[in-house]
N, C-alpha and C positions, 0 to 999 in steps of 0.2 A: 648660317651661325654655326661656330666650332662647338665641337661636342663638348668641349671642357667648360663651356659657358653656356648657361640655359636662363633665359630671361623668364621669370615666372610672372604669373598674374597677381597683382597685389590685392587681396582680399580682406575685408572688414574681419576682425577677432571678435567672435562673440564672447560673451561673459558665461564661461562654463561651470564657474564655481558655484557650489550648491551648500545648503546648509547641512550641518553634520548629523543627518537621519540615519536610521539603521543601516542602510545601503552604504552611505558615505562612511560610517565607521568601519565596515568591511573594507572599503578602499583604503582607509586610514592604516591598516594593518598590511596592505598590499604592498609588497617591495620595499619595506622599511631599510632593506638592506643597502638601497642607494640613498644613504643619509645625505643630507645637506652638508657641504663642506663650508669654511669661513670664505666670507666675501672677499674678493679684491686679490686672490691669489696669483693672477696672471699678470699683474705688474711686474716687470722685471726687476731683480735684485741688482745691486750695485756690484756686488763682488760674490764669486763662487767659491767653492771649497776645492783644495787640490785633489782630494781623492776620490771626489764625486764624479759621476759619469753623466754627460750630456746625452740626451735622445732626442734628436730630431724627428717631428712627425709633420706630414702635410693633413691639414684638416679642411674638408669641403662642407660646407654647411648651408642649408635653406632657413637658418635662423637670421631675425632682424637684428641689426647691430644694436650695441649698447653704448651710451655716452660715457659710461664709465670704463676707463681704461683698463681696470683690474677684472672686469667681467668679460668685455669684447662683444658678446652677444647675448641678447635676452632669450626667453622662451617663445617669444611670438614668431609669427612667420614672416620671413623676408620675401623679396619680389626678385631674387636672383640667387645663384650660387656662388657663395664667395669663398675664396681659397687664401689660406693663411698657412704660414711655418711657425710652429711653436716648439721652442728648445726648452726641454724640461731637463733638471738637473735631478740625478737620483742620488741619494745617500750611499756611502761605501756600504758594500755587503755586510761588514761587522757590526754596522748599526741599523741593520733592518733585518726584516722578516720577509722572505720570499712569499709573494702572493699579497702583500699589503701595501696599500698607499699610504705612506707617513705625511699626514696632513701637517702643515704648519699649526702650531699652538697659537702664535701671534704673528703679526706682520711687521717687517719684513721675516720672511721665513730663514730659518737656520739651515743652510745647505749640507752642513754635517750630518744631520740627522733627520733633515726633513725634505720633502719634494719642494722644489723652488722652478721658478719660470726663471730663464736666462734670456729669452728674447720671443718676441710676438711681433711678425711682419706680415703684412698684407700682400697677395701678390694682384697686382693689376692687370696683367697680360698673360695669355697663355704662355709665352715664353719664360715668364717667373716659375710657372709649374714645371715646364720642362727642364729648366735649369736646377731646380730643386732636386728633381729624379736624377740627374747625372751626377750631383753631388753624393746623394744618397743610395743609388742603384747599387743592387748586389750583383755578383759577377754571374749568377744564374739567370738573371733578369726575372726575378719573381717579387710579386707585389702582394702585400696582404693589406685588404680593405675590411677595418672594423667598423660595425654598425651597432651602437648601443641600444638600450632597452627604455623602458617607461620609468618617468620621475629622474631624469637625469640632467642635470645643469650642464651648461657647455664646459665650465672648467672641471666638473666632476668627469666628465667624459674623456677631456684630454687627460688629465693626470691617471684615471684608470687605464688608459690605453698606453700611455708611456710605460705604465708599470707591466703590463702585460708584453709589449715591446721588447723591454728590458729583460725580464724574467724569463722568457721564453727563449732568448739569445738566439730569435730567427735572424737570417740572413736576408729575410724579405723586406723590401722598402715599406717602412709602416704609412699607411694612409688612412685616415678616419673619415667618415661621413656622419655628421651629426644634425639631426632633424630637430624640428621645434618642440622641445618638451618645456612643460613651465615647472619642472623640477617640484611638483605638488603630488601628493597622494590623492587629492581630491579633483585632479583634473586628469583622470584615467580617459574619460571621452574626448577631452581636447586632444590630447596626447595620440589617441589612437587615429583621430581624423587628421592630425599632424603627418602621420606616417603615409597614410593615402595622398595627402597634399605634396608629398615628397618622393613618390614613386618615379615620376618622370626625370627628376634630378638625379636620382641614384643611378637610373637608367643611362643617363646622360653620361656620367662620371664612369659608369663602366665602360660605355662605347668608346669615349676618349682613351681610356686606358687600352682598351683591345686594339684600337687604332694606332698605338704606338709601336713602331717596329721593334724597340728594343725591349719592350716588356715582353716577355716569354710566358708568363705562367701567372694567373691571378688567383688566390685565395681569399674568400670572403669568410669573417670570423662574425657571426651576428648573435646577438643575446638578446633573449626575452621578447618584448614586444617589437624590437627591432628584426626579428627574424619575420615577422609578417611583412614589413617594408621590402626586406630582402627577398623573399619568395614571390612577393606581387611584382617588384621591378624585374625579377628573372622570369616571370611568367609573361609580363609585357614584353620583353625583350623577345623571348622566343615566339610570342605570335607574331610579332613584327618582322623577324628574320627567319622564321620557319626552324627554330631552334636557338639554344643558347651558345653564342660562340666558343670554340675549343679552348681558347685561350683561359676561360673561366673553368678551370678544371676541377675545382675543389670548393666546398661549401661546407662550413661547420656551424650548425645551430647550437647554441648553447643555451639551456633551459627554455626552449621555444614555447612561447605564450601562444600556440596555435591551436585551433580546433582541428582534430584529426581528421575529420570528415573533409574539411577545406583543405588540408595539406594533401590528402589523396587528389582532390580535384586539381589543385595546382600542379601536383607531378604529371598529371594526365595531359594538362594543357600545355606544358612544356614539351611532352612527346619524347622520342627517344633521345634526341641530342640535348643531353642535360648534363649538368656536372656531376661529380662523385659527392654524394652527401654522408657527413657524420654527425649524428645527432649525441648530444649530452643530455641524458634524463636523470631523475633522481625522485624516486617515489616520496620522499619526505620533504619535497619542495613545497613550503608551505603558502608561499605566494601564488603558485600554480593552483592550489587547493581552492583559494579564494576566487581565483579567476575562473575557474570551472563553474562556481556557484553562481557566478554573477553572468555567465555566458552559457545558460541553458543545459548545464549539467552535461556537456559533452567532455569527453576527455580530453585533456590538453596534451599536445605532442610530448612536452618536456617531462611528463611526470607518468608516461605508460610503464607497465611492468612487463619487462621482456620475459619473464616466466609465464607469461599468458601465452598460451600456444598460438592464439590467432594472431596476436602482434609479432610473436617471433617468428611465424611464418610468413607473414606479410613483409615484414623488412628483411628478411632472408631472401625471399624470392624478388624483391624489389631492388637489391645490391645495395641496400644502405647500410652503413655500420652504426651500430648503437653501442655507446659507453655508458654503462649505469654506475652513477657516483653514489648511490644511494648509501652504501656504508661509509662514504668518507665524512670526515667530522671537521668542519672549518669554523672559523669565527662568526659566520653569518648565522644570525639566529633562525632566518626563515630558509637557508639552504638554498638561496637561489642564486648564488654568485660562486660556486664551487669551481667551475671551470678558470676563474680568475685568480681564486685564493688559494686553491690546493697545489701545493709545490709540485705533486706528482703530474697533476694535469696541465700545468702551465709549461711544464719541462716537456711533456710528452706533444704539446701543440708545436713547441719549437723544432723538436728533434724529428717529429715525423708527420704529424698532421697538416702544418703549412705547406709542407713541400709535397703533398698528395701521396705519401708513402704509407703501405698498410701497416697496421699496428699488430703487433705480435705479443705473446706472453713475455717473451723476453724484453721486448721494449718496456714493458710495463714495470718489469722486474719482479713480478708476483708469482712465479712458479708455475708449474705445469697443470696446475688445476683450472687454469684461465682458457677462454676460447673454446674451441670445439670440444676439448676434454672435459669442460664444464657442463657441457649439455648431456643430459641422461634423459631417454624416452622410455616409457613405460612399454612393456610387453603387451599391456591390455589393449586390444584392437579398439579403436576410435576414442583413444583417450592419450594425453601426453603429460609427462611429467615436469616440474618445474626444475629449475637450475640448482646445481650443487655449487654453491659459490664459498669459497674459503679465501676470498682476497678481497681488498677493499675496493677494487673497480672490476667490473665484470665486462665482459665484450660479446656482442653478437655481430660475429663476422660473418657476411654472406659467403664468402671464400669457403667457408666451413660446411655449406649446406650439405654436401655430399655425404658428411659422416653422421647425418642425422636420419633417423628411419624415415621410411618414405611415409609412415601414418602421420608423422608430425607435420610433414609438409603439406598435407591435404587440408589442413586447418586454415581457413581464411584465404580469400583469393583477390580481396579487395585492392591492396596497394598494387601485386603484382599485376592484376589486370589493367589497372589504372595506367601502369607505365607502358603497358602494350596498347594503350589507347582504347582499351575496352571498358566503357563506363557502366554497363548495365549491372554488373555486380557489385556496384559501391554500396547501394543500400544495404544489401544483405550482409555484406562484410562488415559494415559499420553496426549493425544489429549483433551480429556474432561477437564484435569486439566487446560491446558492452555487456554483453551475457555469455561469458565464457562456457558456464554449464550448458546452455543451450547448444553452444557450438560444439562441445563434448558430446552431446546426445543425437547431433544431428547426423545426415549422410556422411558418407567417408568416400 
């Protein structure tokens, strides 16, 4: 069976919708940033606008098809991976803000001021998928695969990714993997199980891309609950192949809705042959605050505080770059989609991160107070100071580790040991991360 096509077992879909009790009210607030768009926007318009820009993306999905041509797919689970080409019209720059999806106020959309669908074509063969890539391939052979998060309908994922691909100005060919999300805040449990349902399908997509000789480098950009799906697929691939293929060189986790302890173990399971990881975090992410409360009160990866010496040392030792967006202000009231809505971050994605380049203070344009120079360590033995941040984006760069005081690097070994395949220290590292005061008073 070709890797581009994975037949899936058809499963009955349970009814997961629950009454709006106290727990459901928390979920109702969770990820409201993924607001429902108007229905039927994927029906192609008859005429475009001369100054609009057409963005072609390939979409792979495990969703069940919809009979409504304006929706294309539902939030239920399909029995195969379907591939489609969606061409989306982006309004002229003068009529829009970077980081925003200009949803149609009514249908048909006005392409001079709103996003609009120009065409939606299914691929029935692997040859059709390859032909799309030939038309849209970059000179570098780079591929960008986007995996969306919780509470996201098919059309929402398509338009958001078209916005990211356009605003980032990346030269990577844009591919999206969309899994069965019902697009309802009351279906958190169903959505989470749908990511598990789609693990092998995403692995098949990645394997097919790796096997294409003309694809030289693959970057995965995953958001929120989609980071769980991404990490599980990579973990599965690593166990199957004794490592993640080197073509998958770069993984960007945006606002990851991931239990920190689970993330440590996923890294350990991947072993040393793994991609480079960049993580976007924000301490004021209200969606992840709620996720933590309903998930055993364990820190979520996307909300960690990099001024905590334990986390700071863990990520530095693990070679993981962390960009802290806490100081950025965007239109998302839950501060959960800063990676896509902030012009600075979207630009950073296209200019540096998608092609795997290191991020520097100059790239961010935020002055010399960023990066290693922003890190200050107290002279007090057994303690570490927080970061001195005077810029809207803070960076924890593992390449700057030699500039840190040795005392700082002694705090926490969980993540670093995990990457070396040592799992015995995970429990202790987890306890210290949850209780920085205990970590500071412990042995050095």
